[in-house]
C-alpha positions in Angstrom: -12.6 -7.5 14.3 -9.4 -5.9 13.3 -7.7 -2.8 14.7 -5.3 -0.5 13.0 -2.2 1.1 14.7 1.2 2.5 13.8 3.8 -0.1 13.3 6.5 -0.8 15.9 10.0 -2.0 15.4 8.9 -5.4 16.9 6.5 -5.9 14.0 9.4 -6.2 11.5 9.6 -10.0 11.3 5.8 -10.4 10.8 5.7 -7.6 8.2 8.7 -9.1 6.3 6.9 -12.5 6.3 3.7 -10.9 5.1 5.6 -9.4 2.2 7.0 -12.8 1.3 3.6 -14.4 1.5 1.7 -11.8 -0.5 4.1 -11.0 -3.4 2.9 -12.1 -6.8 3.2 -10.7 -10.3 -0.5 -9.7 -9.9 0.5 -7.0 -7.4 4.1 -6.1 -8.2 6.3 -5.8 -11.3 9.4 -5.9 -9.0 11.1 -9.1 -8.2 10.0 -10.8 -5.0 11.9 -9.9 -1.8 14.6 -12.4 -1.0 13.9 -14.4 2.2 15.3 -12.6 5.2 15.0 -9.1 3.6 14.4 -6.6 6.5 11.1 -4.8 6.2 12.3 -1.6 7.8 15.2 0.3 6.4 16.3 3.6 4.8 13.1 4.2 3.0 10.6 2.4 5.3 10.2 3.5 8.9 7.8 2.2 11.5 6.0 5.6 11.8 5.1 5.5 8.1 3.4 2.0 8.3 0.0 1.3 9.6 -0.6 -2.3 10.8 -3.9 -4.1 11.0 -4.2 -6.7 13.8 -6.8 -9.4 13.7 -7.2 -11.8 16.6 -3.9 -10.4 18.0 -1.9 -11.2 14.9 -0.5 -8.9 12.2 -3.0 -9.3 9.4 -1.9 -6.5 7.0 -0.2 -3.2 6.5 -0.3 0.0 4.4 2.8 2.1 3.9 2.4 5.9 3.5 5.2 7.6 1.7 6.1 11.3 1.3 6.4 11.2 -2.5 8.8 13.6 -4.3 11.2 15.3 -1.8 10.5 18.8 -3.0 8.4 21.6 -1.3 6.0 21.7 -4.3 5.0 18.1 -3.6 4.7 18.4 0.2 0.9 18.4 0.1 0.8 14.8 -1.4 1.2 11.5 0.4 1.6 8.2 -1.5 0.2 4.8 -0.6 3.5 2.9 -1.4 2.4 -0.6 -0.3 -0.7 -2.5 0.9 -0.8 -6.1 1.9 -3.3 -8.4 3.7 -2.6 -11.9 4.9 -4.1 -14.3 2.4 -5.8 -16.2 5.2 -7.5 -13.0 6.4 -8.8 -11.6 3.2 -12.5 -10.6 2.7 -12.8 -9.4 6.2 -12.6 -5.6 5.4 -9.0 -5.3 6.5 -7.7 -3.7 3.3 -10.5 -1.1 3.3 -9.8 -0.2 7.0 -6.1 0.1 6.1 -6.8 2.4 3.1 -9.2 4.5 5.2 -6.6 4.8 8.0 -3.9 5.8 5.5 -6.1 8.6 4.1 -6.9 9.8 7.7 -3.2 9.7 8.6 -2.3 11.6 5.4 -4.9 14.2 6.3 -3.5 14.4 9.8 -0.1 15.1 8.3 -1.5 18.0 6.3 -1.9 16.3 2.9 -4.4 17.5 0.4 -4.0 14.6 -1.9 -3.2 10.9 -1.7 -1.9 9.0 -4.7 -1.0 5.4 -5.6 -0.1 3.2 -8.4 -1.7 -0.2 -9.2 -1.2 -2.7 -12.0 -4.0 -2.5 -14.6 -4.9 -6.1 -14.3 -5.3 -6.0 -10.5 -9.0 -5.4 -10.7 -9.7 -6.3 -7.0 -7.3 -3.6 -5.8 -8.6 -1.1 -8.3 -12.2 -1.7 -7.0 -11.0 -1.4 -3.4 -9.4 2.0 -4.1 -12.4 3.2 -6.1 -14.7 2.3 -3.2 -12.5 4.4 -1.0 -12.9 7.5 -3.2 -9.8 7.1 -5.5 -10.1 7.9 -9.2 -7.9 7.1 -12.1 -5.8 10.1 -13.1 -3.7 8.4 -15.7 -2.6 5.1 -17.3 0.9 4.3 -18.4 0.1 1.7 -21.1 2.5 -1.3 -21.2 4.7 0.3 -18.6 5.9 -3.1 -17.3 6.8 -6.3 -19.1 6.1 -9.3 -16.7 5.6 -12.9 -17.5 5.7 -12.3 -21.2 3.0 -9.6 -21.2 2.9 -5.9 -21.1 1.1 -4.5 -18.1 -0.4 -1.0 -17.6 0.5 1.1 -14.6 -2.7 2.9 -13.3 -2.2 6.1 -11.4 -5.0 6.8 -8.9 -5.6 9.6 -6.5 -8.0 11.0 -3.9 -8.2 14.6 -3.1 -8.8 15.4 0.5 -11.2 18.2 1.7 
């Protein structure tokens, strides 16, 4: 069984390694993080990352961002990253992380949670749909990766 908790500074090495192990063009149009890239920094703080532990090891994370830094957008939180150790997939960890992110967003006063996912990442899209997210828009051919144009799918879940 896995548990979800707020990240701690001491998780940095495990989270950076997880990013290195999980990056592919299936999940990100950005270049892979160079080896040794710190996980925490100016835009990522431990309090904005929820970590899943499985058998005492970091097995995944979800990053919850604030979105646009203007008062009119303060009611929205953004899932800005989700990763699960490839050796620990199919254990329900990703779903627990998404549910925990939604609960944390609600605790922080959010009325909506948004995210972006590549159109061809059907596994992630099914996960988000099963957690109550719906497609709110599609940016056709937004990214060009590996010789093909990829859609950027905008999804959201409104919170009661």
